[in-house]
C-alpha positions as CSV (number, residue, x, y, z in Angstrom):
1,M,9.0,-6.5,11.1
2,E,6.6,-8.6,13.4
3,L,5.4,-7.2,16.6
4,D,6.7,-9.8,19.4
5,R,4.4,-12.6,20.7
6,L,3.7,-10.6,24.1
7,T,3.1,-7.3,22.3
8,V,0.4,-9.7,20.0
9,E,-1.2,-10.9,23.2
10,R,-1.5,-7.7,24.8
11,L,-2.5,-6.1,21.7
12,R,-5.6,-9.3,21.3
13,R,-6.3,-8.0,25.2
14,G,-7.0,-4.6,24.2
15,E,-4.0,-2.9,26.0
16,R,-3.3,0.6,25.1
17,D,0.7,0.2,24.8
18,A,0.1,-2.8,22.7
19,Q,-2.3,-0.9,20.5
20,D,0.1,2.0,20.2
21,A,2.9,-0.2,19.1
22,F,0.2,-1.6,16.3
23,L,-0.4,1.5,14.8
24,R,2.9,2.5,14.9
25,R,4.1,-0.5,12.9
26,Y,1.0,-0.8,10.4
27,A,-0.5,3.0,10.1
28,P,2.1,3.9,7.6
29,V,1.5,0.7,5.3
30,L,-2.0,0.6,5.4
31,H,-2.1,4.3,4.6
32,S,0.2,3.5,1.5
33,F,-2.1,0.4,1.0
34,V,-5.3,2.2,0.9
35,R,-4.0,5.1,-0.9
36,R,-2.5,2.8,-3.9
37,A,-5.3,0.1,-3.8
38,G,-8.0,1.4,-2.9
39,P,-10.5,4.3,-4.1
40,P,-9.1,7.7,-5.7
41,G,-9.2,10.2,-2.9
42,A,-10.2,9.9,0.8
43,A,-7.2,7.6,1.9
44,D,-7.1,9.2,5.2
45,D,-10.5,8.3,6.2
46,L,-10.3,5.2,4.9
47,T,-7.3,4.2,6.6
48,Q,-8.6,5.5,10.1
49,E,-11.5,3.7,9.7
50,L,-9.5,0.3,8.7
51,L,-7.6,1.1,11.5
52,E,-10.6,1.2,13.8
53,K,-11.9,-2.0,12.2
54,L,-8.5,-4.1,12.6
55,L,-8.4,-2.9,16.4
56,T,-11.9,-4.2,16.8
57,V,-10.9,-7.8,15.3
58,V,-7.6,-8.4,16.4
59,E,-8.5,-10.5,19.4
60,R,-9.4,-12.8,16.5
61,F,-6.3,-13.2,15.4
62,S,-4.6,-16.4,16.2
63,P,-0.6,-16.1,17.1
64,D,-0.7,-19.9,17.3
65,G,-2.4,-19.9,13.7
66,P,-0.7,-20.4,10.2
67,A,-0.6,-16.7,9.6
68,Q,1.8,-13.9,10.8
69,L,0.4,-10.9,12.3
70,T,1.4,-8.7,9.0
71,T,-0.2,-11.2,6.6
72,W,-3.5,-11.3,8.6
73,V,-3.9,-7.4,8.6
74,F,-3.1,-7.4,4.8
75,T,-6.1,-10.0,4.9
76,V,-8.3,-8.5,6.9
77,A,-7.3,-4.9,5.1
78,H,-7.7,-6.1,1.7
79,R,-11.3,-7.8,2.3
80,W,-12.2,-4.5,4.3
81,L,-11.2,-2.7,1.4
82,L,-13.1,-4.5,-1.1
83,D,-16.5,-4.5,1.1
84,E,-15.7,-0.4,1.1
85,K,-15.5,0.1,-2.2
86,K,-18.8,-1.7,-2.8
87,R,-20.7,0.7,0.1
88,R,-18.7,4.0,-1.2
89,H,-18.5,6.1,-4.3
90,L,-16.7,8.8,-3.1
91,E,-15.0,11.1,-5.6
92,V,-12.5,13.1,-3.3
93,A,-9.4,14.8,-4.3
94,P,-6.7,13.6,-1.7
95,L,-5.0,16.8,0.1
96,E,-1.3,15.5,0.8
97,E,0.7,18.8,2.4
98,G,3.9,18.7,2.3
99,M,4.7,16.7,-0.6
100,D,6.5,19.6,-2.8
101,V,9.0,20.7,0.2
102,V,12.1,20.2,-2.1
103,D,15.1,18.1,-0.2
104,G,17.9,20.4,-0.1
105,R,20.1,17.2,-1.0
106,E,18.8,17.3,-4.2
107,S,18.7,19.8,-7.3
108,P,15.2,21.1,-8.2
109,D,15.4,19.3,-11.6
110,V,16.1,15.9,-10.0
111,H,13.6,16.8,-7.3
112,V,10.7,17.5,-10.2
113,H,11.6,14.4,-12.2
114,G,11.3,12.6,-9.0
115,R,7.5,13.9,-8.6
116,Q,7.0,13.4,-12.4
117,L,7.7,9.8,-11.9
118,E,6.0,9.4,-8.8
119,A,2.5,11.2,-10.1
120,A,3.2,9.0,-13.2
121,L,3.3,5.2,-11.2
122,E,0.5,7.0,-9.0
123,S,-1.6,7.9,-12.2
124,A,-0.5,4.3,-14.2
125,L,-1.6,2.1,-11.1
126,Q,-5.1,3.8,-11.1
127,Q,-5.2,3.0,-14.8
128,L,-4.8,-0.5,-14.2
129,P,-7.5,-3.0,-14.0
130,E,-8.7,-3.3,-10.0
131,A,-7.5,-7.4,-9.7
132,Q,-4.1,-6.1,-11.5
133,R,-3.7,-3.2,-9.0
134,R,-4.6,-4.8,-6.1
135,V,-1.8,-7.7,-6.7
136,F,0.9,-5.3,-7.5
137,V,0.4,-2.9,-4.8
138,L,0.1,-6.3,-2.3
139,T,3.3,-8.4,-3.9
140,Q,5.3,-5.4,-5.1
141,V,4.9,-2.3,-2.6
142,H,3.9,-4.1,0.5
143,H,6.3,-7.4,-0.1
144,Q,2.8,-9.7,0.1
145,P,4.0,-13.2,-0.7
146,L,1.9,-14.7,-3.8
147,E,0.0,-17.6,-2.0
148,A,-1.2,-15.3,0.7
149,V,-2.5,-12.8,-2.1
150,A,-4.0,-15.6,-3.6
151,E,-5.7,-16.9,-0.7
152,V,-7.3,-13.6,-0.1
153,E,-8.3,-13.2,-4.0
154,R,-9.6,-16.9,-3.7
155,V,-7.8,-17.6,-7.2
156,P,-4.8,-19.7,-7.9
157,V,-1.1,-18.4,-7.9
158,G,-0.6,-18.9,-11.5
159,T,-3.7,-16.6,-11.8
160,L,-2.1,-13.8,-9.7
161,K,1.6,-14.4,-11.7
162,S,-0.7,-13.6,-14.9
163,R,-1.9,-10.3,-13.5
164,L,1.3,-9.2,-11.6
165,H,3.3,-9.8,-15.1
166,R,0.5,-8.0,-17.2
167,A,0.8,-5.1,-14.5
168,R,4.3,-5.0,-14.5
169,A,4.3,-4.8,-18.6
170,T,1.7,-2.1,-18.3
171,L,3.5,0.1,-15.9
172,A,6.7,-0.2,-17.3
173,A,5.2,1.0,-20.8
174,A,3.1,3.8,-19.3
175,L,6.7,4.9,-17.4
176,E,9.1,4.4,-20.1
177,P,9.1,7.9,-21.5
178,L,10.3,9.0,-17.8
179,L,12.5,6.3,-17.3
180,H,14.5,6.5,-20.8
181,R,15.1,10.2,-20.3
182,G,16.0,9.9,-16.6
183,P,16.9,12.7,-14.1
184,P,18.7,15.5,-15.1
185,V,22.4,15.5,-14.7
186,K,24.0,17.8,-12.3
187,A,26.6,20.0,-14.0
188,K,30.0,19.7,-12.3
189,E,31.2,22.7,-10.5
190,T,34.5,24.2,-11.6
């Protein structure tokens, strides 16, 4: 959901409550984007730097321009991430606390299968060529339109469609054993 026009105008002027609304809206999706499309590890630090960058340059966003705020945010984030990859070569293992807490509504077997599937997806995403990974994450995870991603990538939409098709095929092949097996079926209680 986009921020309303008044909030965007206040954000562009640097008003604190508008910045808070911006951060509440975009911090989680940008963290997810950086974790999946960025270099392995350091997603928390990179997301923090990216958010600082966005708050610094948001005054350049034009509400009357052709792009919605979300498209503009992902465009800036994507370009910033590409620049960061050129500057950094960090090898840091991510520490995601609390990811192994079992949901009381599901059996441990189902939880383990879900975690295995999630880990396999993250691993398979990291094995994709960078261009395929970016287009998959932007379009399939963050629901950005192909046209906007094509503009950011500076390639034709057809090229992105090919990359997306190859990424999907590679991911499907990598995840097929886990998807075919499926989660364990819960036994009926008698």
